[in-house]
C-alpha positions, 0 to 999 in steps of 0.5 A: 913067571907064574905057572897057570897049570901048577895045580894040574901038574905036567901034561900026560904027553908033550903034544898039542892035544894034551896041552889043549886038554889041560887048558880045558880043565883050567879054573880061570877064577882060581887062576886069577886068585893065584896070580893076585896072590903072586903079585901081592907076594912079589910086592912084599918080597921086593918092597916095590910099589908097583909090579910090571906085567907083560903077558901074551894070549891067555896070559894077556887075558889074565893080565887084563883081569888083574888090571881090573882088580889091582891098582898097583900094576903097570900092564902090557897085554898082547892079544888078550881075549876080552870074552874068555871064560870067567872072569871075562875082562869084558865083565871087569872092564869098568873097574880097569885101573892103572896104566894099561897098554894092550895090543891086538892084531887086526887080522886076529880071527880068534878074538875078532875085531868087533870084540876088541873094539867094544873092549877098547871103547869101554876100557878107554872110557873107564880108565884114562890110563888105558891105551889099546892098539889094533895093529893093521895087517897082523894076526894073533901072535904077531910079536913072535915074527916081529923085528923088535929092533926095527921101528918100521916093522909094525910088530917091532914098533909095539915092542918099542912102545912096550918098553916106553910104557914101562919106562914111563911108569916104572923108571927109565931102567925098566925092562929094556930087554927083549921078550923071553 
């Protein structure tokens, strides 16, 4: 798992305020370049034709960015922000490549339903391998409270679709573990 903040080092204090202050200093464009280099390194190290990317929140945003820059990824993004600071996934959506599965909660007010609907409409048009789902009645971070082994649980059902997505595009032995 890449450390988005390795260039900044640890926070001064292990509290929420320090974490958010460090987040404000993050250079998103440089971080995307770092992640792109990490994917390239991983492909060379493993000899894999494709790399699996499973990311949440800010990481989900970077995953959408990378899926617009690379065609060798199989991507799942939970609660990515289409209008996050540059590079914005919304600005790159017309270049979206590879199989991408993205989830948002309908009640996620931090991202907003209009933004999600605009992004999913454009992504679906640009990339036939894109599937975006808005889960009714759930907010940001819904997988954390989900019962991932219960298909009747709306959040848990997304985890099953995540596993199927990876298996369909990377083989049946891919990613059968619970999220860490």
